[in-house]
ChimeraX commands (.cxc) that place a marker at each C-alpha (Angstrom):
marker #1 position -12.37,165.58,50.61 radius 0.5
marker #1 position -9.89,166.17,53.21 radius 0.5
marker #1 position -6.07,166.83,52.29 radius 0.5
marker #1 position -3.13,164.32,53.14 radius 0.5
marker #1 position -0.66,166.23,54.93 radius 0.5
marker #1 position 2.97,165.98,52.96 radius 0.5
marker #1 position 5.68,164.69,54.77 radius 0.5
marker #1 position 8.16,166.86,55.63 radius 0.5
marker #1 position 11.05,167.53,54.24 radius 0.5
marker #1 position 14.22,168.47,55.21 radius 0.5
marker #1 position 15.36,170.67,51.89 radius 0.5
marker #1 position 14.95,173.93,50.70 radius 0.5
marker #1 position 14.25,176.29,54.22 radius 0.5
marker #1 position 14.85,173.21,56.76 radius 0.5
marker #1 position 18.09,172.66,55.13 radius 0.5
marker #1 position 19.27,176.17,55.53 radius 0.5
marker #1 position 18.45,176.62,58.90 radius 0.5
marker #1 position 20.59,172.91,59.88 radius 0.5
marker #1 position 23.44,174.22,58.03 radius 0.5
marker #1 position 23.38,177.91,58.79 radius 0.5
marker #1 position 26.56,178.49,61.59 radius 0.5
marker #1 position 27.58,181.56,63.09 radius 0.5
marker #1 position 30.81,182.68,61.03 radius 0.5
marker #1 position 33.50,184.65,63.19 radius 0.5
marker #1 position 36.08,183.43,60.78 radius 0.5
marker #1 position 35.44,185.98,57.49 radius 0.5
marker #1 position 37.79,186.70,54.64 radius 0.5
marker #1 position 38.51,190.55,54.66 radius 0.5
marker #1 position 37.24,190.60,50.86 radius 0.5
marker #1 position 35.08,193.50,50.44 radius 0.5
marker #1 position 31.03,192.57,50.19 radius 0.5
marker #1 position 28.71,194.67,48.02 radius 0.5
marker #1 position 26.75,197.12,49.69 radius 0.5
marker #1 position 23.77,196.48,46.91 radius 0.5
marker #1 position 23.61,192.47,47.86 radius 0.5
marker #1 position 23.57,193.43,51.79 radius 0.5
marker #1 position 20.34,195.82,50.48 radius 0.5
marker #1 position 18.89,193.22,48.44 radius 0.5
marker #1 position 19.18,190.82,51.93 radius 0.5
marker #1 position 17.62,193.09,54.04 radius 0.5
marker #1 position 14.89,194.09,51.35 radius 0.5
marker #1 position 13.67,190.39,51.67 radius 0.5
marker #1 position 14.20,190.18,55.37 radius 0.5
marker #1 position 12.46,193.27,56.42 radius 0.5
marker #1 position 9.08,190.45,55.69 radius 0.5
marker #1 position 9.47,189.24,59.39 radius 0.5
marker #1 position 5.58,189.07,61.28 radius 0.5
marker #1 position 6.14,192.76,62.91 radius 0.5
marker #1 position 2.30,193.23,64.66 radius 0.5
marker #1 position 0.45,196.07,63.19 radius 0.5
marker #1 position 2.88,196.56,60.50 radius 0.5
marker #1 position 4.62,199.10,62.66 radius 0.5
marker #1 position 8.51,197.67,61.19 radius 0.5
marker #1 position 10.63,199.25,64.02 radius 0.5
marker #1 position 13.74,198.79,62.51 radius 0.5
marker #1 position 16.13,201.39,61.48 radius 0.5
marker #1 position 19.63,199.99,59.73 radius 0.5
marker #1 position 22.82,201.57,60.26 radius 0.5
marker #1 position 26.08,199.70,57.73 radius 0.5
marker #1 position 29.51,200.49,58.29 radius 0.5
marker #1 position 31.58,199.56,55.38 radius 0.5
marker #1 position 35.05,201.20,53.96 radius 0.5
marker #1 position 36.62,204.02,55.08 radius 0.5
marker #1 position 33.10,203.76,57.44 radius 0.5
marker #1 position 34.13,201.02,59.61 radius 0.5
marker #1 position 36.83,203.63,61.23 radius 0.5
marker #1 position 34.15,205.23,62.44 radius 0.5
marker #1 position 32.36,201.55,64.39 radius 0.5
marker #1 position 35.78,200.92,65.40 radius 0.5
marker #1 position 36.90,204.15,66.98 radius 0.5
marker #1 position 33.31,203.74,68.76 radius 0.5
marker #1 position 33.92,200.39,70.09 radius 0.5
marker #1 position 37.16,201.16,71.36 radius 0.5
marker #1 position 35.85,204.05,72.97 radius 0.5
marker #1 position 33.70,202.61,74.76 radius 0.5
marker #1 position 35.66,199.23,75.77 radius 0.5
marker #1 position 36.94,199.38,79.48 radius 0.5
marker #1 position 40.70,200.08,80.30 radius 0.5
marker #1 position 40.86,196.76,81.32 radius 0.5
marker #1 position 39.50,194.97,78.16 radius 0.5
marker #1 position 42.11,197.59,76.44 radius 0.5
marker #1 position 44.60,196.02,78.37 radius 0.5
marker #1 position 43.40,192.27,77.90 radius 0.5
marker #1 position 43.15,192.70,73.87 radius 0.5
marker #1 position 45.40,195.29,72.80 radius 0.5
marker #1 position 44.71,195.94,69.30 radius 0.5
marker #1 position 43.30,192.76,68.32 radius 0.5
marker #1 position 39.86,193.77,68.07 radius 0.5
marker #1 position 40.07,196.48,65.87 radius 0.5
marker #1 position 42.13,194.48,63.82 radius 0.5
marker #1 position 39.28,191.81,63.57 radius 0.5
marker #1 position 36.50,194.62,63.23 radius 0.5
marker #1 position 38.71,196.76,60.39 radius 0.5
marker #1 position 39.26,193.18,58.81 radius 0.5
marker #1 position 35.20,192.46,58.59 radius 0.5
marker #1 position 34.26,193.52,55.86 radius 0.5
marker #1 position 30.80,194.93,57.02 radius 0.5
marker #1 position 29.35,195.95,60.42 radius 0.5
marker #1 position 25.40,196.07,59.66 radius 0.5
marker #1 position 23.82,197.98,63.57 radius 0.5
marker #1 position 20.18,196.34,63.57 radius 0.5
marker #1 position 18.12,199.02,66.20 radius 0.5
marker #1 position 14.38,199.25,67.11 radius 0.5
marker #1 position 12.91,202.15,68.07 radius 0.5
marker #1 position 11.50,201.50,72.22 radius 0.5
marker #1 position 8.18,201.32,72.60 radius 0.5
marker #1 position 7.02,202.15,76.42 radius 0.5
marker #1 position 4.49,200.15,76.21 radius 0.5
marker #1 position 5.56,196.67,77.47 radius 0.5
marker #1 position 3.70,194.55,74.46 radius 0.5
marker #1 position 4.38,197.07,72.18 radius 0.5
marker #1 position 7.89,196.59,73.23 radius 0.5
marker #1 position 8.08,192.61,72.94 radius 0.5
marker #1 position 6.28,192.50,69.95 radius 0.5
marker #1 position 8.60,195.13,68.14 radius 0.5
marker #1 position 12.00,193.29,70.04 radius 0.5
marker #1 position 10.61,189.57,68.79 radius 0.5
marker #1 position 9.90,191.17,65.11 radius 0.5
marker #1 position 13.16,192.64,65.37 radius 0.5
marker #1 position 14.78,189.26,66.01 radius 0.5
marker #1 position 12.73,187.51,63.80 radius 0.5
marker #1 position 14.23,189.92,60.69 radius 0.5
marker #1 position 17.43,189.39,61.72 radius 0.5
marker #1 position 17.62,185.86,61.54 radius 0.5
marker #1 position 15.95,186.13,58.29 radius 0.5
marker #1 position 18.43,188.14,57.07 radius 0.5
marker #1 position 21.28,185.37,58.54 radius 0.5
marker #1 position 19.20,182.90,56.68 radius 0.5
marker #1 position 19.04,184.92,53.41 radius 0.5
marker #1 position 23.09,185.63,54.27 radius 0.5
marker #1 position 24.03,182.67,54.23 radius 0.5
marker #1 position 22.79,181.42,50.95 radius 0.5
marker #1 position 24.52,183.84,49.34 radius 0.5
marker #1 position 27.25,182.56,50.86 radius 0.5
marker #1 position 27.97,184.88,53.95 radius 0.5
marker #1 position 28.88,185.02,57.05 radius 0.5
marker #1 position 27.17,186.81,60.11 radius 0.5
marker #1 position 27.75,186.55,63.30 radius 0.5
marker #1 position 25.14,188.34,66.05 radius 0.5
marker #1 position 26.80,190.16,68.43 radius 0.5
marker #1 position 25.00,191.78,71.42 radius 0.5
marker #1 position 28.24,192.97,73.41 radius 0.5
marker #1 position 28.43,195.41,76.25 radius 0.5
marker #1 position 29.45,198.20,73.37 radius 0.5
marker #1 position 25.61,198.40,72.68 radius 0.5
marker #1 position 24.81,199.88,76.46 radius 0.5
marker #1 position 27.68,202.44,76.65 radius 0.5
marker #1 position 26.91,205.65,75.28 radius 0.5
marker #1 position 29.65,206.37,73.92 radius 0.5
marker #1 position 29.29,204.03,71.65 radius 0.5
marker #1 position 25.36,204.71,70.98 radius 0.5
marker #1 position 26.10,208.54,70.56 radius 0.5
marker #1 position 29.38,207.86,68.09 radius 0.5
marker #1 position 27.30,205.85,65.98 radius 0.5
marker #1 position 24.11,208.03,65.56 radius 0.5
marker #1 position 21.31,205.65,68.03 radius 0.5
marker #1 position 18.64,208.15,69.04 radius 0.5
marker #1 position 17.67,208.12,72.90 radius 0.5
marker #1 position 14.24,206.38,71.87 radius 0.5
marker #1 position 16.20,203.47,69.98 radius 0.5
marker #1 position 17.89,200.03,71.21 radius 0.5
marker #1 position 20.52,197.81,69.35 radius 0.5
marker #1 position 18.79,194.62,68.81 radius 0.5
marker #1 position 22.32,193.27,67.53 radius 0.5
marker #1 position 25.41,194.31,65.47 radius 0.5
marker #1 position 25.73,191.71,62.72 radius 0.5
marker #1 position 29.69,191.54,61.18 radius 0.5
marker #1 position 28.93,189.77,58.33 radius 0.5
marker #1 position 31.73,188.53,55.01 radius 0.5
marker #1 position 32.55,185.65,52.92 radius 0.5
marker #1 position 32.88,182.94,54.88 radius 0.5
marker #1 position 36.22,181.85,55.32 radius 0.5
marker #1 position 36.10,178.49,57.79 radius 0.5
marker #1 position 32.82,177.32,58.55 radius 0.5
marker #1 position 32.81,175.45,62.28 radius 0.5
marker #1 position 31.19,171.72,63.33 radius 0.5
marker #1 position 28.00,171.88,63.94 radius 0.5
marker #1 position 27.05,171.11,67.50 radius 0.5
marker #1 position 24.04,169.36,68.43 radius 0.5
marker #1 position 20.95,170.61,70.08 radius 0.5
marker #1 position 18.62,168.86,72.04 radius 0.5
marker #1 position 16.02,166.72,70.90 radius 0.5
marker #1 position 12.69,168.81,71.37 radius 0.5
marker #1 position 11.19,165.95,72.73 radius 0.5
marker #1 position 12.64,166.15,75.63 radius 0.5
marker #1 position 10.95,170.17,75.82 radius 0.5
marker #1 position 8.04,169.52,74.48 radius 0.5
marker #1 position 5.29,169.08,76.87 radius 0.5
marker #1 position 1.92,168.03,74.65 radius 0.5
marker #1 position -1.76,168.41,75.98 radius 0.5
marker #1 position -4.00,166.78,74.35 radius 0.5
marker #1 position -7.09,167.08,76.57 radius 0.5
marker #1 position -8.58,169.88,78.99 radius 0.5
marker #1 position -7.63,170.39,82.64 radius 0.5
marker link #1:1,2 radius 0.2
marker link #1:2,3 radius 0.2
marker link #1:3,4 radius 0.2
marker link #1:4,5 radius 0.2
marker link #1:5,6 radius 0.2
marker link #1:6,7 radius 0.2
marker link #1:7,8 radius 0.2
marker link #1:8,9 radius 0.2
marker link #1:9,10 radius 0.2
marker link #1:10,11 radius 0.2
marker link #1:11,12 radius 0.2
marker link #1:12,13 radius 0.2
marker link #1:13,14 radius 0.2
marker link #1:14,15 radius 0.2
marker link #1:15,16 radius 0.2
marker link #1:16,17 radius 0.2
marker link #1:17,18 radius 0.2
marker link #1:18,19 radius 0.2
marker link #1:19,20 radius 0.2
marker link #1:20,21 radius 0.2
marker link #1:21,22 radius 0.2
marker link #1:22,23 radius 0.2
marker link #1:23,24 radius 0.2
marker link #1:24,25 radius 0.2
marker link #1:25,26 radius 0.2
marker link #1:26,27 radius 0.2
marker link #1:27,28 radius 0.2
marker link #1:28,29 radius 0.2
marker link #1:29,30 radius 0.2
marker link #1:30,31 radius 0.2
marker link #1:31,32 radius 0.2
marker link #1:32,33 radius 0.2
marker link #1:33,34 radius 0.2
marker link #1:34,35 radius 0.2
marker link #1:35,36 radius 0.2
marker link #1:36,37 radius 0.2
marker link #1:37,38 radius 0.2
marker link #1:38,39 radius 0.2
marker link #1:39,40 radius 0.2
marker link #1:40,41 radius 0.2
marker link #1:41,42 radius 0.2
marker link #1:42,43 radius 0.2
marker link #1:43,44 radius 0.2
marker link #1:44,45 radius 0.2
marker link #1:45,46 radius 0.2
marker link #1:46,47 radius 0.2
marker link #1:47,48 radius 0.2
marker link #1:48,49 radius 0.2
marker link #1:49,50 radius 0.2
marker link #1:50,51 radius 0.2
marker link #1:51,52 radius 0.2
marker link #1:52,53 radius 0.2
marker link #1:53,54 radius 0.2
marker link #1:54,55 radius 0.2
marker link #1:55,56 radius 0.2
marker link #1:56,57 radius 0.2
marker link #1:57,58 radius 0.2
marker link #1:58,59 radius 0.2
marker link #1:59,60 radius 0.2
marker link #1:60,61 radius 0.2
marker link #1:61,62 radius 0.2
marker link #1:62,63 radius 0.2
marker link #1:63,64 radius 0.2
marker link #1:64,65 radius 0.2
marker link #1:65,66 radius 0.2
marker link #1:66,67 radius 0.2
marker link #1:67,68 radius 0.2
marker link #1:68,69 radius 0.2
marker link #1:69,70 radius 0.2
marker link #1:70,71 radius 0.2
marker link #1:71,72 radius 0.2
marker link #1:72,73 radius 0.2
marker link #1:73,74 radius 0.2
marker link #1:74,75 radius 0.2
marker link #1:75,76 radius 0.2
marker link #1:76,77 radius 0.2
marker link #1:77,78 radius 0.2
marker link #1:78,79 radius 0.2
marker link #1:79,80 radius 0.2
marker link #1:80,81 radius 0.2
marker link #1:81,82 radius 0.2
marker link #1:82,83 radius 0.2
marker link #1:83,84 radius 0.2
marker link #1:84,85 radius 0.2
marker link #1:85,86 radius 0.2
marker link #1:86,87 radius 0.2
marker link #1:87,88 radius 0.2
marker link #1:88,89 radius 0.2
marker link #1:89,90 radius 0.2
marker link #1:90,91 radius 0.2
marker link #1:91,92 radius 0.2
marker link #1:92,93 radius 0.2
marker link #1:93,94 radius 0.2
marker link #1:94,95 radius 0.2
marker link #1:95,96 radius 0.2
marker link #1:96,97 radius 0.2
marker link #1:97,98 radius 0.2
marker link #1:98,99 radius 0.2
marker link #1:99,100 radius 0.2
marker link #1:100,101 radius 0.2
marker link #1:101,102 radius 0.2
marker link #1:102,103 radius 0.2
marker link #1:103,104 radius 0.2
marker link #1:104,105 radius 0.2
marker link #1:105,106 radius 0.2
marker link #1:106,107 radius 0.2
marker link #1:107,108 radius 0.2
marker link #1:108,109 radius 0.2
marker link #1:109,110 radius 0.2
marker link #1:110,111 radius 0.2
marker link #1:111,112 radius 0.2
marker link #1:112,113 radius 0.2
marker link #1:113,114 radius 0.2
marker link #1:114,115 radius 0.2
marker link #1:115,116 radius 0.2
marker link #1:116,117 radius 0.2
marker link #1:117,118 radius 0.2
marker link #1:118,119 radius 0.2
marker link #1:119,120 radius 0.2
marker link #1:120,121 radius 0.2
marker link #1:121,122 radius 0.2
marker link #1:122,123 radius 0.2
marker link #1:123,124 radius 0.2
marker link #1:124,125 radius 0.2
marker link #1:125,126 radius 0.2
marker link #1:126,127 radius 0.2
marker link #1:127,128 radius 0.2
marker link #1:128,129 radius 0.2
marker link #1:129,130 radius 0.2
marker link #1:130,131 radius 0.2
marker link #1:131,132 radius 0.2
marker link #1:132,133 radius 0.2
marker link #1:133,134 radius 0.2
marker link #1:134,135 radius 0.2
marker link #1:135,136 radius 0.2
marker link #1:136,137 radius 0.2
marker link #1:137,138 radius 0.2
marker link #1:138,139 radius 0.2
marker link #1:139,140 radius 0.2
marker link #1:140,141 radius 0.2
marker link #1:141,142 radius 0.2
marker link #1:142,143 radius 0.2
marker link #1:143,144 radius 0.2
marker link #1:144,145 radius 0.2
marker link #1:145,146 radius 0.2
marker link #1:146,147 radius 0.2
marker link #1:147,148 radius 0.2
marker link #1:148,149 radius 0.2
marker link #1:149,150 radius 0.2
marker link #1:150,151 radius 0.2
marker link #1:151,152 radius 0.2
marker link #1:152,153 radius 0.2
marker link #1:153,154 radius 0.2
marker link #1:154,155 radius 0.2
marker link #1:155,156 radius 0.2
marker link #1:156,157 radius 0.2
marker link #1:157,158 radius 0.2
marker link #1:158,159 radius 0.2
marker link #1:159,160 radius 0.2
marker link #1:160,161 radius 0.2
marker link #1:161,162 radius 0.2
marker link #1:162,163 radius 0.2
marker link #1:163,164 radius 0.2
marker link #1:164,165 radius 0.2
marker link #1:165,166 radius 0.2
marker link #1:166,167 radius 0.2
marker link #1:167,168 radius 0.2
marker link #1:168,169 radius 0.2
marker link #1:169,170 radius 0.2
marker link #1:170,171 radius 0.2
marker link #1:171,172 radius 0.2
marker link #1:172,173 radius 0.2
marker link #1:173,174 radius 0.2
marker link #1:174,175 radius 0.2
marker link #1:175,176 radius 0.2
marker link #1:176,177 radius 0.2
marker link #1:177,178 radius 0.2
marker link #1:178,179 radius 0.2
marker link #1:179,180 radius 0.2
marker link #1:180,181 radius 0.2
marker link #1:181,182 radius 0.2
marker link #1:182,183 radius 0.2
marker link #1:183,184 radius 0.2
marker link #1:184,185 radius 0.2
marker link #1:185,186 radius 0.2
marker link #1:186,187 radius 0.2
marker link #1:187,188 radius 0.2
marker link #1:188,189 radius 0.2
marker link #1:189,190 radius 0.2
marker link #1:190,191 radius 0.2
marker link #1:191,192 radius 0.2
marker link #1:192,193 radius 0.2
marker link #1:193,194 radius 0.2
view
C-alpha cells in the first residue's frame, strides 16, 4: 500500500523559519548563559560530514564583553573609529551576549567546504532555536573577523576561521518581513534525461 503524502503544513518549524528576523534592536537585559548553552546543545545536531563537528564557541557576557569590545576597537580602522566614534562600543556593550562561532580550517578543499556548510547550518539552527525562546540574533561577518588584532585578542588559533559573530539578546523591536523571491523564478525542473 502506497502512503498518501500529507499536505505541506505551514506550522511548527515552517512558521518559525518564516517569522524569524535578524534583530539588531536588542534589550540590554541579561540573558542566561545556561539558556545559550542549552540552545547550542540542540543546534549542534546540524548535519556534519563524518561527524567531524568542526566548530567551537567563544561566549562573551558580563564584564567579559569588555574584552570583545576592546578587540573590535583595536581591529577597527582609524577612519571607521572617526566615523562612528563610540557608537559601536556602546552598542556592543549593550548587547547581552556575543557568541563567536569558529571552525577548524581543514586544508583539504572538500572537507573545508563541508565543514563551513555544517557550521553555517549550526548557526541557522541556533537562530531558529533562539527565536523560539524569544531571543533575537544578528549574525555578523564584519571586517574585524579577519583582522589579526581581533583574532589574537579573542583567542582564535592559526588553523581556525570565524564563521560568524552572533549578537544575542531579548528582542526590543521586530522589523517588518522583507519579501522573498518566489522559488518558481529560480527553479529549474529536470524531468527527463538529456
